[in-house]
C-alpha positions in Angstrom: 232.2 133.7 17.3 234.7 132.4 15.2 238.3 133.8 15.0 239.0 136.9 13.0 239.1 135.3 9.8 235.2 134.4 9.8 232.6 137.0 10.0 229.4 135.0 10.9 225.7 136.2 10.7 223.1 134.1 12.6 219.5 133.6 11.6 217.3 136.5 12.5 215.1 136.3 15.4 216.2 133.0 16.6 214.2 131.4 19.4 216.6 129.1 21.7 215.6 125.4 22.4 216.9 124.9 25.9 217.8 121.2 25.3 220.3 122.0 22.4 222.7 123.8 24.9 222.0 120.6 27.5 222.9 118.3 24.6 226.0 120.5 23.8 227.3 120.3 27.3 226.7 116.6 27.6 228.4 116.0 24.2 231.4 118.3 25.4 231.4 116.5 28.9 231.2 113.0 27.9 234.6 113.1 26.2 233.2 111.7 22.9 235.2 109.6 21.0 234.0 111.1 17.6 235.1 114.4 18.7 238.3 113.3 19.6 240.0 114.0 16.2 238.9 117.7 16.4 241.0 118.2 19.5 244.6 119.3 19.6 245.6 116.2 21.8 244.7 113.9 18.9 247.7 111.7 17.8 247.8 110.7 14.3 248.5 106.9 13.5 251.3 107.3 11.0 254.8 108.3 11.1 255.1 111.2 8.3 259.1 110.7 8.1 258.1 107.2 7.0 255.7 108.3 4.6 258.0 110.9 3.1 260.4 108.1 2.4 257.8 106.4 0.4 256.9 109.6 -1.6 260.3 110.3 -2.7 259.6 112.2 -6.0 256.4 110.3 -6.9 253.0 111.9 -7.6 250.1 111.5 -5.5 246.8 109.8 -6.2 244.1 109.7 -3.5 241.5 107.0 -4.1 238.2 107.0 -2.1 234.7 107.9 -2.0 232.4 110.0 0.4 233.7 110.7 3.5 236.9 109.0 2.9 237.9 111.7 0.3 235.5 114.6 0.3 237.5 116.3 3.2 240.9 116.0 1.6 239.4 117.7 -1.6 237.8 120.4 0.5 241.3 121.1 1.9 243.0 121.1 -1.4 240.4 123.4 -2.9 239.8 125.9 -0.2 243.7 126.5 0.4 244.5 126.6 -3.2 247.3 123.9 -3.1 249.6 124.0 -6.0 250.9 120.4 -5.6 250.1 117.9 -8.3 247.4 115.5 -6.5 245.0 113.3 -8.3 241.7 112.7 -6.6 239.7 109.3 -7.8 236.4 109.4 -6.0 233.9 108.1 -8.5 233.3 105.4 -11.1 233.9 106.0 -14.7 234.1 103.6 -17.7 237.8 104.5 -18.9 240.6 105.9 -17.1 243.4 107.9 -18.9 246.3 108.0 -16.3 249.8 108.7 -17.8 251.8 105.6 -17.4 254.4 106.5 -14.6 254.7 105.4 -11.0 252.5 107.0 -8.2 252.3 107.1 -4.4 248.7 105.7 -4.1 246.6 106.6 -0.8 243.8 104.4 -0.8 241.2 105.1 1.9 238.1 103.0 3.0 237.0 102.7 6.5 235.3 99.5 6.2 237.8 98.2 3.5 235.0 96.8 1.3 233.8 99.8 -0.4 232.9 98.8 -4.0 233.8 101.8 -5.9 237.2 102.1 -4.0 238.0 98.5 -4.6 237.1 98.6 -8.3 239.2 101.8 -8.9 242.1 100.4 -6.9 242.0 97.2 -8.9 242.1 98.9 -12.4 244.6 101.8 -11.8 247.2 100.1 -9.4 250.6 99.3 -11.1 253.2 97.0 -9.6 255.8 99.6 -9.6 253.5 101.9 -7.7 254.2 102.7 -3.6 250.6 102.3 -1.8 249.4 103.2 1.6 246.0 102.2 2.9 244.1 103.7 5.4 241.3 101.3 6.7 240.0 99.7 9.8 242.2 97.0 11.8 240.2 94.0 10.4 240.5 91.4 7.7 238.5 93.3 4.9 239.2 93.0 1.3 241.3 96.2 1.1 243.3 95.2 4.3 244.1 91.6 2.8 245.2 93.4 -0.6 247.4 95.6 1.2 249.0 92.6 3.1 249.3 90.8 -0.1 251.1 94.0 -1.7 253.3 94.5 1.4 252.0 97.9 1.5 251.9 100.4 4.4 248.8 100.2 6.4 247.4 103.0 8.8 244.5 102.1 10.9 241.2 103.8 10.4 239.8 104.5 14.2 236.7 102.4 14.3 235.0 105.0 16.4 235.4 107.7 13.8 232.9 107.6 11.0 233.9 108.3 7.4 232.2 111.5 7.3 233.5 112.8 10.6 236.9 111.8 9.9 238.4 114.7 8.0 240.6 115.9 11.1 241.8 112.3 11.7 244.4 110.3 9.6 241.7 110.5 6.7 242.1 114.1 6.1 245.3 115.0 7.9 247.6 112.6 6.1 246.8 114.2 2.7 247.1 117.5 4.4 250.5 116.7 5.6 251.3 115.5 2.0 250.0 119.1 0.7 252.6 120.8 3.2 250.1 121.7 5.7 250.1 121.4 9.5 247.4 119.1 10.9 247.5 120.8 14.4 246.4 124.1 13.1 243.0 122.6 11.9 242.2 121.1 15.2 240.2 124.0 16.7 237.7 122.5 19.1 239.5 123.3 22.2 239.9 127.1 21.2 236.1 127.4 19.9 234.6 125.8 23.0 236.2 128.2 25.4 234.4 131.2 23.8 230.8 131.8 25.6 230.0 133.7 21.9 230.6 130.5 20.1 228.6 128.3 22.3 225.8 130.8 22.3 225.8 131.1 18.5 225.9 127.5 17.6 223.1 126.7 20.2 221.1 129.6 18.6 221.8 128.3 14.9 221.1 124.9 15.7 217.8 125.8 17.4 216.7 127.8 14.2 217.7 124.8 11.8 215.5 122.3 14.3 212.5 124.9 14.1 212.7 125.2 10.2 213.1 121.4 9.9 210.1 121.0 12.1 208.0 123.6 10.3 208.7 121.7 7.1 211.5 124.0 5.9 213.8 121.1 4.7 215.9 122.6 2.2 219.0 124.0 3.2 220.3 126.2 0.2 223.6 127.3 0.1 224.5 130.4 -2.0 228.2 130.0 -2.8 230.2 132.9 -4.3 233.6 131.2 -4.6 234.5 128.1 -6.4 237.2 127.3 -4.0 234.2 126.5 -1.5 232.6 123.9 -3.7 234.2 120.7 -2.1 234.0 121.8 1.4 230.1 122.2 0.6 230.0 118.9 -1.0 231.7 117.6 2.2 229.1 119.5 4.3 226.2 118.1 2.0 227.3 114.6 2.8 227.6 115.3 6.4 224.2 116.7 6.8 222.5 114.4 4.4 223.7 111.0 5.6 223.6 111.9 9.3 220.3 113.3 9.4 218.0 111.9 6.8 216.4 109.0 8.8 212.9 107.9 10.1 211.1 110.6 7.5 213.3 113.6 8.9 216.2 115.4 7.7 217.7 118.5 5.9 218.6 118.4 2.3 221.5 120.5 1.5 221.4 122.2 -2.0 224.4 124.0 -3.3 223.7 127.1 -5.6 226.4 128.7 -7.5 226.5 132.6 -7.3 225.8 135.2 -8.6 225.2 132.8 -11.7 222.0 131.5 -10.0 220.6 134.8 -9.9 219.7 134.4 -13.4 218.1 131.0 -12.9 216.9 129.8 -9.5 216.7 132.9 -7.7 213.1 133.6 -8.9 212.2 130.3 -7.5 213.8 131.2 -4.0 212.2 134.4 -3.6 208.7 133.8 -4.9 208.3 129.9 -5.0 207.7 127.6 -2.2 208.5 128.5 1.2 210.3 125.1 2.5 213.8 126.8 2.5 216.3 128.5 4.6 219.6 130.0 3.2 223.3 130.0 4.0 225.7 132.5 2.2 229.4 131.6 1.6 231.4 134.7 0.5 235.2 135.1 0.3 236.5 138.9 0.9 239.1 138.6 -1.8 241.6 141.2 -1.7 243.3 140.2 -4.9 240.2 140.6 -7.2 240.4 141.9 -10.8 239.3 145.4 -11.3 237.0 147.1 -13.7 238.7 148.9 -16.6 237.7 152.5 -16.3 238.4 153.5 -20.0 236.3 151.0 -21.4 233.0 152.0 -19.3 230.1 153.6 -21.1 228.6 156.7 -19.2 225.4 154.4 -18.1 227.7 152.2 -16.0 230.1 155.0 -14.4 229.1 153.5 -10.9 231.3 150.7 -11.7 234.3 152.8 -11.7 237.3 151.6 -9.8 235.0 148.7 -8.5 236.6 145.2 -8.2 234.8 141.9 -9.4 234.8 141.0 -5.6 233.1 144.4 -4.6 230.4 143.9 -7.3 229.7 140.4 -6.0 229.6 141.4 -2.4 227.1 144.0 -3.3 225.1 141.5 -5.0 225.2 139.2 -1.6 224.1 142.4 0.5 221.3 143.2 -1.9 220.2 139.8 -1.6 220.3 139.7 2.1 218.2 142.8 2.2 215.4 141.4 -0.2 215.5 138.2 2.0 214.9 140.3 5.0 212.1 142.1 3.1 210.4 138.9 2.3 211.0 137.2 5.8 213.1 134.6 4.3 215.4 133.0 6.9 219.2 133.0 6.3 222.8 133.0 7.9 226.0 134.1 6.4 229.6 133.1 6.6 232.1 136.1 5.3 235.7 134.5 5.0 238.6 137.1 5.3 241.6 134.7 5.2 242.0 131.1 3.7 244.3 129.0 6.0 244.2 125.9 8.2 242.7 127.8 11.3 239.8 129.1 9.3 238.9 125.8 7.7 239.5 123.9 10.7 237.0 126.1 12.5 234.4 125.5 9.8 235.0 121.8 10.0 234.5 121.8 13.9 231.4 124.0 13.6 229.6 121.9 11.0 230.4 118.6 12.8 229.2 119.9 16.2 226.1 121.4 14.4 225.1 118.1 12.6 225.5 116.0 15.7 223.2 118.3 17.9 220.5 118.5 15.2 220.5 114.7 15.0 220.2 114.4 18.8 217.3 117.1 18.9 215.4 115.2 16.1 215.9 111.9 17.9 218.0 110.2 14.9 221.3 108.6 15.3 223.7 111.0 13.3 226.5 108.2 13.1 224.9 105.5 11.0 223.4 105.3 7.3 221.3 102.2 7.3 219.2 102.8 4.2 222.6 103.1 2.2 223.4 99.6 3.2 220.2 98.2 1.5 221.6 99.5 -2.1 224.9 97.8 -1.3 223.3 94.6 -0.7 221.3 94.8 -3.7 224.1 95.7 -5.8 225.9 92.7 -4.6 223.1 90.5 -5.3 223.0 91.7 -9.1 226.7 91.3 -9.6 226.8 87.7 -8.0 
């Protein structure tokens, strides 16, 4: 289905919904602008050589929230980037940044995001260099960038924040990390594969059926901390895109194998409105058990790596799920690189759009969230 770096196991006994494949074909044929940044033909709206001149020896801070920053954080952690980059993606009462000069990358599609405006106001210094990624309209951040005579990169208005990871929003940070944006954009390669198309349709069909049968909780069993921000990105993508008209899917991230000792009992014998996704890294550089310190009762651990132990726990959980008829799918990651992560980004974006179309909700807006923004502004005025 994917390249050799991802082993995918689909939901068991899937019933195909014919309209899902029809929707996918239409989505790909209509040359959707939302999918533009997933393709190798996409052109970034910035001159990287010019950006490098601004950066020089400055440390980097990325300021944003939600879809404006989660993709960059996912890339940073998934690929274990060693460069020093600070992410500012929430409000807190006090900030303790060292008094030095930074290259600040400030990202907000609307240019009016309250949290990003507040953080920018507090931490920017006159000696900093600043780059703003925002829509080409006279928003707060656009005007601020003009006042500061900062570099402005236009955020394409047809790409929503949570779908923007392979556009300038995620790819400029990726280039600053020393990565190649073109290696992330895998849509062209993926859709050439009939196996990928069939598995995607089968996967989406299952999730729609679960949702209609009141299995709303999508519980993600994560076996590697490097995947946490990728899964946080996925959580926003699914929740904000599908949670409308009394419908939706709730992604819940569970840290494994730790949660074998807390929530697993509930998963196995509690309420039955869950379906599961396993996320595992087959790590070849894992620590090995010290044989000399083993007691006789646990000689079966001899020469085993920690990764082997965790993988055995994962397979054991899958076996128990099968016995209990608990639905699950599985992603085993063999290599951490741009191509692998790009394939996952493309897959989850396509999956989310197709589920939205089948549930008859608009996967590109978030009307209810706007209500909180309006009420917050009333309280502050």
